[in-house]
All heavy atoms as TSV, in Angstrom:
chain	resi	resn	atom	element	x	y	z
A	1	MET	N	N	-0.993	7.046	14.408
A	1	MET	CA	C	-0.632	6.257	13.230
A	1	MET	C	C	-0.290	4.841	13.640
A	1	MET	O	O	0.131	4.604	14.760
A	1	MET	CB	C	0.560	6.877	12.517
A	1	MET	CG	C	0.229	8.094	11.746
A	1	MET	SD	S	1.437	8.351	10.443
A	1	MET	CE	C	0.600	9.653	9.611
A	2	GLY	N	N	-0.436	3.928	12.695
A	2	GLY	CA	C	-0.179	2.531	12.958
A	2	GLY	C	C	1.305	2.213	13.068
A	2	GLY	O	O	2.157	3.064	12.918
A	3	GLU	N	N	1.553	0.965	13.335
A	3	GLU	CA	C	2.924	0.455	13.415
A	3	GLU	C	C	3.171	-0.449	12.210
A	3	GLU	O	O	2.239	-0.990	11.631
A	3	GLU	CB	C	3.117	-0.341	14.709
A	3	GLU	CG	C	2.951	0.496	15.967
A	3	GLU	CD	C	3.997	1.584	16.098
A	3	GLU	OE1	O	5.150	1.346	15.706
A	3	GLU	OE2	O	3.657	2.663	16.575
A	4	VAL	N	N	4.424	-0.632	11.869
A	4	VAL	CA	C	4.773	-1.497	10.743
A	4	VAL	C	C	4.180	-2.884	10.932
A	4	VAL	O	O	3.695	-3.494	9.985
A	4	VAL	CB	C	6.310	-1.570	10.561
A	4	VAL	CG1	C	6.684	-2.590	9.519
A	4	VAL	CG2	C	6.856	-0.200	10.192
A	5	THR	N	N	4.187	-3.374	12.165
A	5	THR	CA	C	3.683	-4.719	12.431
A	5	THR	C	C	2.174	-4.813	12.259
A	5	THR	O	O	1.636	-5.912	12.222
A	5	THR	CB	C	4.069	-5.169	13.849
A	5	THR	OG1	O	3.582	-4.207	14.788
A	5	THR	CG2	C	5.569	-5.324	13.988
A	6	ASP	N	N	1.489	-3.669	12.149
A	6	ASP	CA	C	0.046	-3.674	11.938
A	6	ASP	C	C	-0.326	-4.040	10.506
A	6	ASP	O	O	-1.480	-4.344	10.233
A	6	ASP	CB	C	-0.557	-2.300	12.252
A	6	ASP	CG	C	-0.480	-1.943	13.718
A	6	ASP	OD1	O	-0.291	-2.853	14.543
A	6	ASP	OD2	O	-0.604	-0.743	14.028
A	7	LEU	N	N	0.642	-3.984	9.609
A	7	LEU	CA	C	0.343	-4.222	8.197
A	7	LEU	C	C	0.760	-5.625	7.774
A	7	LEU	O	O	1.898	-6.026	7.977
A	7	LEU	CB	C	1.084	-3.211	7.325
A	7	LEU	CG	C	0.651	-1.761	7.466
A	7	LEU	CD1	C	1.496	-0.884	6.555
A	7	LEU	CD2	C	-0.813	-1.592	7.142
A	8	PRO	N	N	-0.175	-6.355	7.149
A	8	PRO	CA	C	0.187	-7.662	6.601
A	8	PRO	C	C	1.228	-7.511	5.490
A	8	PRO	O	O	1.310	-6.476	4.815
A	8	PRO	CB	C	-1.126	-8.189	6.021
A	8	PRO	CG	C	-2.196	-7.364	6.631
A	8	PRO	CD	C	-1.583	-6.040	6.958
A	9	ARG	N	N	2.014	-8.550	5.308
A	9	ARG	CA	C	3.061	-8.533	4.279
A	9	ARG	C	C	2.496	-8.172	2.909
A	9	ARG	O	O	3.112	-7.426	2.154
A	9	ARG	CB	C	3.754	-9.896	4.233
A	9	ARG	CG	C	4.734	-10.012	3.085
A	9	ARG	CD	C	6.003	-10.708	3.471
A	9	ARG	NE	N	6.880	-10.913	2.346
A	9	ARG	CZ	C	7.639	-9.964	1.793
A	9	ARG	NH1	N	7.593	-8.748	2.248
A	9	ARG	NH2	N	8.432	-10.230	0.783
A	10	GLY	N	N	1.333	-8.688	2.584
A	10	GLY	CA	C	0.725	-8.396	1.278
A	10	GLY	C	C	0.467	-6.914	1.070
A	10	GLY	O	O	0.630	-6.395	-0.036
A	11	ASP	N	N	0.075	-6.218	2.127
A	11	ASP	CA	C	-0.159	-4.780	2.021
A	11	ASP	C	C	1.159	-4.040	1.831
A	11	ASP	O	O	1.221	-3.059	1.089
A	11	ASP	CB	C	-0.892	-4.258	3.256
A	11	ASP	CG	C	-2.340	-4.734	3.302
A	11	ASP	OD1	O	-2.854	-5.188	2.259
A	11	ASP	OD2	O	-2.950	-4.650	4.380
A	12	LEU	N	N	2.205	-4.504	2.482
A	12	LEU	CA	C	3.519	-3.894	2.283
A	12	LEU	C	C	4.005	-4.104	0.849
A	12	LEU	O	O	4.636	-3.215	0.276
A	12	LEU	CB	C	4.530	-4.451	3.284
A	12	LEU	CG	C	4.278	-4.073	4.746
A	12	LEU	CD1	C	5.235	-4.830	5.657
A	12	LEU	CD2	C	4.372	-2.575	4.953
A	13	VAL	N	N	3.688	-5.259	0.280
A	13	VAL	CA	C	4.045	-5.514	-1.123
A	13	VAL	C	C	3.334	-4.507	-2.023
A	13	VAL	O	O	3.943	-3.917	-2.922
A	13	VAL	CB	C	3.692	-6.963	-1.526
A	13	VAL	CG1	C	3.794	-7.150	-3.035
A	13	VAL	CG2	C	4.599	-7.946	-0.805
A	14	LEU	N	N	2.042	-4.282	-1.778
A	14	LEU	CA	C	1.292	-3.312	-2.584
A	14	LEU	C	C	1.909	-1.924	-2.468
A	14	LEU	O	O	2.103	-1.236	-3.477
A	14	LEU	CB	C	-0.174	-3.265	-2.150
A	14	LEU	CG	C	-0.994	-4.540	-2.315
A	14	LEU	CD1	C	-2.421	-4.305	-1.856
A	14	LEU	CD2	C	-0.960	-5.042	-3.742
A	15	LEU	N	N	2.244	-1.502	-1.253
A	15	LEU	CA	C	2.852	-0.191	-1.059
A	15	LEU	C	C	4.211	-0.115	-1.767
A	15	LEU	O	O	4.555	0.914	-2.352
A	15	LEU	CB	C	3.020	0.113	0.428
A	15	LEU	CG	C	1.736	0.384	1.207
A	15	LEU	CD1	C	2.064	0.609	2.675
A	15	LEU	CD2	C	0.969	1.561	0.627
A	16	GLY	N	N	4.967	-1.199	-1.710
A	16	GLY	CA	C	6.264	-1.224	-2.376
A	16	GLY	C	C	6.132	-1.053	-3.881
A	16	GLY	O	O	6.922	-0.333	-4.503
A	17	LEU	N	N	5.148	-1.697	-4.456
A	17	LEU	CA	C	4.934	-1.569	-5.898
A	17	LEU	C	C	4.468	-0.160	-6.258
A	17	LEU	O	O	4.870	0.398	-7.286
A	17	LEU	CB	C	3.948	-2.625	-6.384
A	17	LEU	CG	C	4.478	-4.062	-6.313
A	17	LEU	CD1	C	3.365	-5.057	-6.593
A	17	LEU	CD2	C	5.639	-4.263	-7.271
A	18	LEU	N	N	3.624	0.435	-5.412
A	18	LEU	CA	C	3.228	1.826	-5.636
A	18	LEU	C	C	4.449	2.741	-5.556
A	18	LEU	O	O	4.587	3.676	-6.340
A	18	LEU	CB	C	2.187	2.269	-4.609
A	18	LEU	CG	C	0.781	1.689	-4.747
A	18	LEU	CD1	C	-0.083	2.160	-3.599
A	18	LEU	CD2	C	0.161	2.062	-6.083
A	19	ALA	N	N	5.336	2.456	-4.612
A	19	ALA	CA	C	6.553	3.253	-4.447
A	19	ALA	C	C	7.444	3.168	-5.686
A	19	ALA	O	O	8.179	4.108	-5.987
A	19	ALA	CB	C	7.322	2.794	-3.214
A	20	GLU	N	N	7.366	2.061	-6.404
A	20	GLU	CA	C	8.138	1.901	-7.641
A	20	GLU	C	C	7.518	2.679	-8.795
A	20	GLU	O	O	8.080	2.719	-9.885
A	20	GLU	CB	C	8.233	0.426	-8.015
A	20	GLU	CG	C	9.100	-0.378	-7.079
A	20	GLU	CD	C	9.150	-1.848	-7.459
A	20	GLU	OE1	O	8.768	-2.209	-8.595
A	20	GLU	OE2	O	9.583	-2.645	-6.611
A	21	GLY	N	N	6.342	3.264	-8.568
A	21	GLY	CA	C	5.700	4.073	-9.591
A	21	GLY	C	C	4.613	3.370	-10.371
A	21	GLY	O	O	4.094	3.924	-11.343
A	22	LEU	N	N	4.246	2.145	-9.964
A	22	LEU	CA	C	3.191	1.427	-10.659
A	22	LEU	C	C	1.832	2.006	-10.289
A	22	LEU	O	O	1.616	2.440	-9.154
A	22	LEU	CB	C	3.222	-0.056	-10.305
A	22	LEU	CG	C	4.158	-0.950	-11.102
A	22	LEU	CD1	C	5.599	-0.569	-10.869
A	22	LEU	CD2	C	3.936	-2.398	-10.756
A	23	SER	N	N	0.917	1.998	-11.242
A	23	SER	CA	C	-0.463	2.401	-10.983
A	23	SER	C	C	-1.170	1.250	-10.272
A	23	SER	O	O	-0.689	0.101	-10.307
A	23	SER	CB	C	-1.178	2.697	-12.302
A	23	SER	OG	O	-1.397	1.482	-13.017
A	24	PRO	N	N	-2.312	1.515	-9.650
A	24	PRO	CA	C	-3.050	0.415	-9.018
A	24	PRO	C	C	-3.376	-0.720	-9.993
A	24	PRO	O	O	-3.327	-1.893	-9.628
A	24	PRO	CB	C	-4.322	1.091	-8.499
A	24	PRO	CG	C	-3.885	2.496	-8.224
A	24	PRO	CD	C	-2.910	2.816	-9.332
A	25	GLU	N	N	-3.655	-0.376	-11.239
A	25	GLU	CA	C	-3.956	-1.410	-12.229
A	25	GLU	C	C	-2.718	-2.247	-12.546
A	25	GLU	O	O	-2.808	-3.465	-12.710
A	25	GLU	CB	C	-4.527	-0.771	-13.499
A	25	GLU	CG	C	-5.925	-0.211	-13.334
A	25	GLU	CD	C	-5.995	1.067	-12.499
A	25	GLU	OE1	O	-4.989	1.818	-12.431
A	25	GLU	OE2	O	-7.052	1.305	-11.890
A	26	GLU	N	N	-1.573	-1.590	-12.620
A	26	GLU	CA	C	-0.321	-2.323	-12.863
A	26	GLU	C	C	0.044	-3.193	-11.662
A	26	GLU	O	O	0.513	-4.320	-11.827
A	26	GLU	CB	C	0.813	-1.343	-13.165
A	26	GLU	CG	C	0.654	-0.632	-14.493
A	26	GLU	CD	C	1.595	0.539	-14.660
A	26	GLU	OE1	O	1.884	1.246	-13.677
A	26	GLU	OE2	O	2.034	0.752	-15.810
A	27	VAL	N	N	-0.197	-2.677	-10.472
A	27	VAL	CA	C	0.027	-3.466	-9.258
A	27	VAL	C	C	-0.869	-4.699	-9.298
A	27	VAL	O	O	-0.422	-5.816	-9.033
A	27	VAL	CB	C	-0.245	-2.631	-7.986
A	27	VAL	CG1	C	-0.237	-3.514	-6.744
A	27	VAL	CG2	C	0.771	-1.509	-7.850
A	28	ALA	N	N	-2.127	-4.495	-9.646
A	28	ALA	CA	C	-3.085	-5.605	-9.706
A	28	ALA	C	C	-2.611	-6.687	-10.660
A	28	ALA	O	O	-2.648	-7.885	-10.335
A	28	ALA	CB	C	-4.456	-5.081	-10.128
A	29	GLU	N	N	-2.154	-6.279	-11.813
A	29	GLU	CA	C	-1.661	-7.245	-12.801
A	29	GLU	C	C	-0.452	-8.003	-12.259
A	29	GLU	O	O	-0.338	-9.214	-12.411
A	29	GLU	CB	C	-1.298	-6.515	-14.093
A	29	GLU	CG	C	-0.937	-7.447	-15.214
A	29	GLU	CD	C	-0.709	-6.682	-16.506
A	29	GLU	OE1	O	-1.542	-5.830	-16.857
A	29	GLU	OE2	O	0.322	-6.954	-17.155
A	30	ARG	N	N	0.436	-7.287	-11.594
A	30	ARG	CA	C	1.667	-7.891	-11.069
A	30	ARG	C	C	1.368	-8.926	-9.990
A	30	ARG	O	O	2.022	-9.955	-9.924
A	30	ARG	CB	C	2.556	-6.778	-10.523
A	30	ARG	CG	C	3.878	-7.198	-9.967
A	30	ARG	CD	C	4.981	-7.397	-10.999
A	30	ARG	NE	N	5.336	-6.230	-11.749
A	30	ARG	CZ	C	6.286	-5.364	-11.439
A	30	ARG	NH1	N	6.994	-5.529	-10.352
A	30	ARG	NH2	N	6.542	-4.345	-12.233
A	31	VAL	N	N	0.385	-8.642	-9.119
A	31	VAL	CA	C	0.123	-9.544	-7.991
A	31	VAL	C	C	-1.055	-10.482	-8.232
A	31	VAL	O	O	-1.371	-11.311	-7.378
A	31	VAL	CB	C	-0.075	-8.770	-6.663
A	31	VAL	CG1	C	1.169	-7.990	-6.305
A	31	VAL	CG2	C	-1.295	-7.873	-6.719
A	32	GLY	N	N	-1.707	-10.364	-9.374
A	32	GLY	CA	C	-2.785	-11.289	-9.706
A	32	GLY	C	C	-4.107	-10.995	-9.019
A	32	GLY	O	O	-4.888	-11.911	-8.743
A	33	LEU	N	N	-4.371	-9.721	-8.748
A	33	LEU	CA	C	-5.642	-9.307	-8.160
A	33	LEU	C	C	-6.344	-8.371	-9.133
A	33	LEU	O	O	-5.742	-7.875	-10.082
A	33	LEU	CB	C	-5.409	-8.568	-6.836
A	33	LEU	CG	C	-4.744	-9.349	-5.710
A	33	LEU	CD1	C	-4.412	-8.415	-4.554
A	33	LEU	CD2	C	-5.646	-10.478	-5.250
A	34	SER	N	N	-7.615	-8.088	-8.873
A	34	SER	CA	C	-8.314	-7.110	-9.701
A	34	SER	C	C	-7.902	-5.705	-9.281
A	34	SER	O	O	-7.473	-5.476	-8.141
A	34	SER	CB	C	-9.831	-7.273	-9.556
A	34	SER	OG	O	-10.262	-6.791	-8.294
A	35	GLY	N	N	-8.032	-4.771	-10.203
A	35	GLY	CA	C	-7.732	-3.384	-9.887
A	35	GLY	C	C	-8.598	-2.874	-8.746
A	35	GLY	O	O	-8.137	-2.130	-7.880
A	36	ARG	N	N	-9.843	-3.304	-8.732
A	36	ARG	CA	C	-10.765	-2.880	-7.667
A	36	ARG	C	C	-10.291	-3.387	-6.308
A	36	ARG	O	O	-10.332	-2.657	-5.318
A	36	ARG	CB	C	-12.162	-3.392	-7.979
A	36	ARG	CG	C	-13.179	-2.971	-6.977
A	36	ARG	CD	C	-14.553	-3.438	-7.364
A	36	ARG	NE	N	-15.500	-2.997	-6.352
A	36	ARG	CZ	C	-16.783	-3.155	-6.436
A	36	ARG	NH1	N	-17.302	-3.733	-7.496
A	36	ARG	NH2	N	-17.568	-2.747	-5.468
A	37	THR	N	N	-9.847	-4.633	-6.258
A	37	THR	CA	C	-9.351	-5.203	-5.002
A	37	THR	C	C	-8.120	-4.451	-4.513
A	37	THR	O	O	-8.007	-4.134	-3.326
A	37	THR	CB	C	-9.038	-6.698	-5.168
A	37	THR	OG1	O	-10.243	-7.378	-5.491
A	37	THR	CG2	C	-8.433	-7.290	-3.906
A	38	VAL	N	N	-7.220	-4.146	-5.423
A	38	VAL	CA	C	-6.013	-3.413	-5.039
A	38	VAL	C	C	-6.388	-2.034	-4.506
A	38	VAL	O	O	-5.895	-1.612	-3.451
A	38	VAL	CB	C	-5.020	-3.310	-6.212
A	38	VAL	CG1	C	-3.916	-2.304	-5.911
A	38	VAL	CG2	C	-4.427	-4.671	-6.518
A	39	ARG	N	N	-7.258	-1.332	-5.197
A	39	ARG	CA	C	-7.663	0.000	-4.730
A	39	ARG	C	C	-8.341	-0.082	-3.360
A	39	ARG	O	O	-8.093	0.755	-2.485
A	39	ARG	CB	C	-8.582	0.676	-5.753
A	39	ARG	CG	C	-7.828	1.157	-6.975
A	39	ARG	CD	C	-8.704	1.997	-7.899
A	39	ARG	NE	N	-9.846	1.255	-8.422
A	39	ARG	CZ	C	-9.797	0.435	-9.467
A	39	ARG	NH1	N	-8.654	0.263	-10.113
A	39	ARG	NH2	N	-10.879	-0.204	-9.872
A	40	ARG	N	N	-9.150	-1.103	-3.157
A	40	ARG	CA	C	-9.830	-1.289	-1.867
A	40	ARG	C	C	-8.816	-1.573	-0.760
A	40	ARG	O	O	-8.913	-1.021	0.338
A	40	ARG	CB	C	-10.838	-2.438	-1.982
A	40	ARG	CG	C	-11.794	-2.508	-0.821
A	40	ARG	CD	C	-12.875	-3.570	-0.998
A	40	ARG	NE	N	-13.260	-3.794	-2.370
A	40	ARG	CZ	C	-13.321	-4.987	-2.958
A	40	ARG	NH1	N	-13.022	-6.078	-2.279
A	40	ARG	NH2	N	-13.681	-5.114	-4.204
A	41	ARG	N	N	-7.840	-2.433	-1.045
A	41	ARG	CA	C	-6.819	-2.753	-0.024
A	41	ARG	C	C	-5.944	-1.551	0.290
A	41	ARG	O	O	-5.602	-1.312	1.451
A	41	ARG	CB	C	-5.961	-3.930	-0.487
A	41	ARG	CG	C	-6.732	-5.248	-0.366
A	41	ARG	CD	C	-5.942	-6.440	-0.752
A	41	ARG	NE	N	-4.760	-6.617	0.082
A	41	ARG	CZ	C	-3.886	-7.596	-0.089
A	41	ARG	NH1	N	-4.060	-8.476	-1.060
A	41	ARG	NH2	N	-2.837	-7.696	0.690
A	42	ILE	N	N	-5.615	-0.762	-0.725
A	42	ILE	CA	C	-4.821	0.441	-0.491
A	42	ILE	C	C	-5.609	1.429	0.369
A	42	ILE	O	O	-5.059	2.039	1.286
A	42	ILE	CB	C	-4.366	1.069	-1.820
A	42	ILE	CG1	C	-3.355	0.145	-2.509
A	42	ILE	CG2	C	-3.775	2.457	-1.596
A	42	ILE	CD1	C	-3.043	0.520	-3.938
A	43	ARG	N	N	-6.895	1.583	0.089
A	43	ARG	CA	C	-7.739	2.474	0.890
A	43	ARG	C	C	-7.780	1.977	2.338
A	43	ARG	O	O	-7.694	2.770	3.281
A	43	ARG	CB	C	-9.151	2.538	0.290
A	43	ARG	CG	C	-10.181	3.292	1.086
A	43	ARG	CD	C	-9.903	4.722	1.501
A	43	ARG	NE	N	-9.164	5.532	0.604
A	43	ARG	CZ	C	-8.267	6.470	0.972
A	43	ARG	NH1	N	-8.008	6.697	2.237
A	43	ARG	NH2	N	-7.633	7.186	0.087
A	44	ALA	N	N	-7.883	0.666	2.536
A	44	ALA	CA	C	-7.904	0.103	3.890
A	44	ALA	C	C	-6.582	0.365	4.611
A	44	ALA	O	O	-6.573	0.662	5.815
A	44	ALA	CB	C	-8.195	-1.400	3.836
A	45	VAL	N	N	-5.465	0.277	3.895
A	45	VAL	CA	C	-4.155	0.580	4.488
A	45	VAL	C	C	-4.115	2.043	4.919
A	45	VAL	O	O	-3.680	2.360	6.025
A	45	VAL	CB	C	-3.008	0.267	3.498
A	45	VAL	CG1	C	-1.696	0.855	3.986
A	45	VAL	CG2	C	-2.879	-1.226	3.283
A	46	CYS	N	N	-4.577	2.929	4.059
A	46	CYS	CA	C	-4.603	4.356	4.401
A	46	CYS	C	C	-5.431	4.587	5.656
A	46	CYS	O	O	-5.010	5.325	6.557
A	46	CYS	CB	C	-5.167	5.174	3.241
A	46	CYS	SG	S	-4.085	5.281	1.807
A	47	ASP	N	N	-6.593	3.967	5.719
A	47	ASP	CA	C	-7.453	4.112	6.898
A	47	ASP	C	C	-6.752	3.585	8.144
A	47	ASP	O	O	-6.797	4.217	9.201
A	47	ASP	CB	C	-8.780	3.375	6.694
A	47	ASP	CG	C	-9.655	4.029	5.638
A	47	ASP	OD1	O	-9.386	5.201	5.263
A	47	ASP	OD2	O	-10.600	3.361	5.175
A	48	ARG	N	N	-6.112	2.419	8.029
A	48	ARG	CA	C	-5.431	1.805	9.164
A	48	ARG	C	C	-4.293	2.687	9.672
A	48	ARG	O	O	-4.046	2.777	10.870
A	48	ARG	CB	C	-4.897	0.436	8.753
A	48	ARG	CG	C	-4.473	-0.434	9.910
A	48	ARG	CD	C	-4.081	-1.833	9.456
A	48	ARG	NE	N	-5.121	-2.466	8.667
A	48	ARG	CZ	C	-4.923	-3.054	7.478
A	48	ARG	NH1	N	-3.721	-3.113	6.946
A	48	ARG	NH2	N	-5.915	-3.608	6.824
A	49	LEU	N	N	-3.602	3.342	8.746
A	49	LEU	CA	C	-2.476	4.181	9.120
A	49	LEU	C	C	-2.886	5.599	9.505
A	49	LEU	O	O	-2.078	6.362	10.014
A	49	LEU	CB	C	-1.467	4.246	7.969
A	49	LEU	CG	C	-0.814	2.934	7.569
A	49	LEU	CD1	C	0.122	3.156	6.392
A	49	LEU	CD2	C	-0.081	2.317	8.747
A	50	GLY	N	N	-4.119	5.963	9.209
A	50	GLY	CA	C	-4.590	7.301	9.522
A	50	GLY	C	C	-4.055	8.363	8.576
A	50	GLY	O	O	-3.824	9.501	8.979
A	51	VAL	N	N	-3.853	7.966	7.317
A	51	VAL	CA	C	-3.391	8.912	6.303
A	51	VAL	C	C	-4.464	9.075	5.243
A	51	VAL	O	O	-5.349	8.236	5.102
A	51	VAL	CB	C	-2.051	8.467	5.674
A	51	VAL	CG1	C	-0.963	8.379	6.727
A	51	VAL	CG2	C	-2.194	7.140	4.945
A	52	ALA	N	N	-4.366	10.174	4.492
A	52	ALA	CA	C	-5.414	10.508	3.540
A	52	ALA	C	C	-5.209	9.939	2.138
A	52	ALA	O	O	-6.173	9.724	1.413
A	52	ALA	CB	C	-5.569	12.028	3.448
A	53	THR	N	N	-3.953	9.700	1.758
A	53	THR	CA	C	-3.690	9.296	0.372
A	53	THR	C	C	-2.716	8.117	0.318
A	53	THR	O	O	-1.934	7.910	1.245
A	53	THR	CB	C	-3.067	10.456	-0.438
A	53	THR	OG1	O	-1.759	10.727	0.064
A	53	THR	CG2	C	-3.924	11.711	-0.377
A	54	PRO	N	N	-2.739	7.389	-0.795
A	54	PRO	CA	C	-1.766	6.314	-0.965
A	54	PRO	C	C	-0.324	6.815	-0.926
A	54	PRO	O	O	0.560	6.128	-0.419
A	54	PRO	CB	C	-2.111	5.731	-2.337
A	54	PRO	CG	C	-3.568	6.010	-2.498
A	54	PRO	CD	C	-3.768	7.361	-1.848
A	55	ILE	N	N	-0.080	8.005	-1.430
A	55	ILE	CA	C	1.277	8.556	-1.388
A	55	ILE	C	C	1.730	8.723	0.058
A	55	ILE	O	O	2.870	8.404	0.401
A	55	ILE	CB	C	1.361	9.891	-2.161
A	55	ILE	CG1	C	1.189	9.618	-3.652
A	55	ILE	CG2	C	2.670	10.608	-1.882
A	55	ILE	CD1	C	1.072	10.845	-4.509
A	56	GLN	N	N	0.843	9.203	0.915
A	56	GLN	CA	C	1.180	9.343	2.328
A	56	GLN	C	C	1.464	7.984	2.952
A	56	GLN	O	O	2.352	7.858	3.797
A	56	GLN	CB	C	0.069	10.058	3.088
A	56	GLN	CG	C	-0.044	11.518	2.735
A	56	GLN	CD	C	-1.240	12.174	3.399
A	56	GLN	OE1	O	-2.278	11.549	3.597
A	56	GLN	NE2	N	-1.090	13.451	3.738
A	57	ALA	N	N	0.731	6.965	2.537
A	57	ALA	CA	C	0.966	5.612	3.051
A	57	ALA	C	C	2.338	5.109	2.617
A	57	ALA	O	O	3.064	4.487	3.406
A	57	ALA	CB	C	-0.137	4.665	2.578
A	58	VAL	N	N	2.706	5.382	1.369
A	58	VAL	CA	C	4.025	4.976	0.875
A	58	VAL	C	C	5.116	5.703	1.665
A	58	VAL	O	O	6.096	5.085	2.106
A	58	VAL	CB	C	4.153	5.243	-0.645
A	58	VAL	CG1	C	5.599	5.131	-1.098
A	58	VAL	CG2	C	3.266	4.287	-1.432
A	59	VAL	N	N	4.957	6.996	1.856
A	59	VAL	CA	C	5.943	7.773	2.620
A	59	VAL	C	C	6.055	7.219	4.033
A	59	VAL	O	O	7.153	7.057	4.573
A	59	VAL	CB	C	5.575	9.274	2.627
A	59	VAL	CG1	C	6.419	10.046	3.627
A	59	VAL	CG2	C	5.719	9.857	1.231
A	60	TRP	N	N	4.932	6.920	4.653
A	60	TRP	CA	C	4.908	6.343	6.003
A	60	TRP	C	C	5.751	5.065	6.040
A	60	TRP	O	O	6.589	4.887	6.920
A	60	TRP	CB	C	3.457	6.042	6.395
A	60	TRP	CG	C	3.277	5.463	7.750
A	60	TRP	CD1	C	2.998	6.129	8.901
A	60	TRP	CD2	C	3.365	4.076	8.111
A	60	TRP	NE1	N	2.902	5.251	9.950
A	60	TRP	CE2	C	3.126	3.980	9.493
A	60	TRP	CE3	C	3.620	2.913	7.399
A	60	TRP	CZ2	C	3.142	2.775	10.164
A	60	TRP	CZ3	C	3.643	1.710	8.079
A	60	TRP	CH2	C	3.391	1.645	9.437
A	61	ALA	N	N	5.528	4.175	5.058
A	61	ALA	CA	C	6.237	2.898	5.031
A	61	ALA	C	C	7.729	3.085	4.761
A	61	ALA	O	O	8.564	2.394	5.360
A	61	ALA	CB	C	5.609	1.975	3.988
A	62	VAL	N	N	8.073	4.005	3.879
A	62	VAL	CA	C	9.482	4.260	3.556
A	62	VAL	C	C	10.205	4.812	4.786
A	62	VAL	O	O	11.299	4.363	5.131
A	62	VAL	CB	C	9.618	5.218	2.358
A	62	VAL	CG1	C	11.042	5.722	2.212
A	62	VAL	CG2	C	9.151	4.532	1.076
A	63	ARG	N	N	9.597	5.757	5.457
A	63	ARG	CA	C	10.233	6.373	6.643
A	63	ARG	C	C	10.481	5.372	7.760
A	63	ARG	O	O	11.376	5.556	8.568
A	63	ARG	CB	C	9.373	7.522	7.154
A	63	ARG	CG	C	9.452	8.735	6.280
A	63	ARG	CD	C	8.688	9.886	6.860
A	63	ARG	NE	N	8.865	11.062	6.026
A	63	ARG	CZ	C	8.119	12.148	6.130
A	63	ARG	NH1	N	7.142	12.205	7.037
A	63	ARG	NH2	N	8.346	13.183	5.343
A	64	ARG	N	N	9.668	4.331	7.800
A	64	ARG	CA	C	9.815	3.311	8.851
A	64	ARG	C	C	10.631	2.100	8.388
A	64	ARG	O	O	10.757	1.131	9.109
A	64	ARG	CB	C	8.444	2.882	9.346
A	64	ARG	CG	C	7.851	3.965	10.238
A	64	ARG	CD	C	6.352	3.855	10.354
A	64	ARG	NE	N	5.821	4.914	11.200
A	64	ARG	CZ	C	5.604	6.169	10.803
A	64	ARG	NH1	N	5.912	6.527	9.581
A	64	ARG	NH2	N	5.108	7.064	11.626
A	65	GLY	N	N	11.140	2.182	7.169
A	65	GLY	CA	C	11.949	1.097	6.648
A	65	GLY	C	C	11.182	-0.167	6.326
A	65	GLY	O	O	11.750	-1.234	6.207
A	66	ALA	N	N	9.874	-0.020	6.146
A	66	ALA	CA	C	9.037	-1.194	5.873
A	66	ALA	C	C	9.101	-1.607	4.418
A	66	ALA	O	O	8.857	-2.767	4.080
A	66	ALA	CB	C	7.582	-0.905	6.274
A	67	ILE	N	N	9.396	-0.662	3.548
A	67	ILE	CA	C	9.527	-0.968	2.115
A	67	ILE	C	C	10.780	-0.309	1.574
A	67	ILE	O	O	11.318	0.602	2.165
A	67	ILE	CB	C	8.296	-0.550	1.276
A	67	ILE	CG1	C	8.041	0.959	1.374
A	67	ILE	CG2	C	7.092	-1.331	1.693
A	67	ILE	CD1	C	6.993	1.460	0.408
């Protein structure tokens, strides 16, 4: 699995918003990106961390104190 320092701040922001319960579309609206871009970036974070789902990525970040 990756390290906290492997993730750009913007990706941590996306994970934080997901952790608050926002959908990818709501995250997109909040940060000014398209829903497709947000979903693509979340998928890239999952791949980078070696996890299968966005929920696992959020749990990973929470356990490491990143969000």
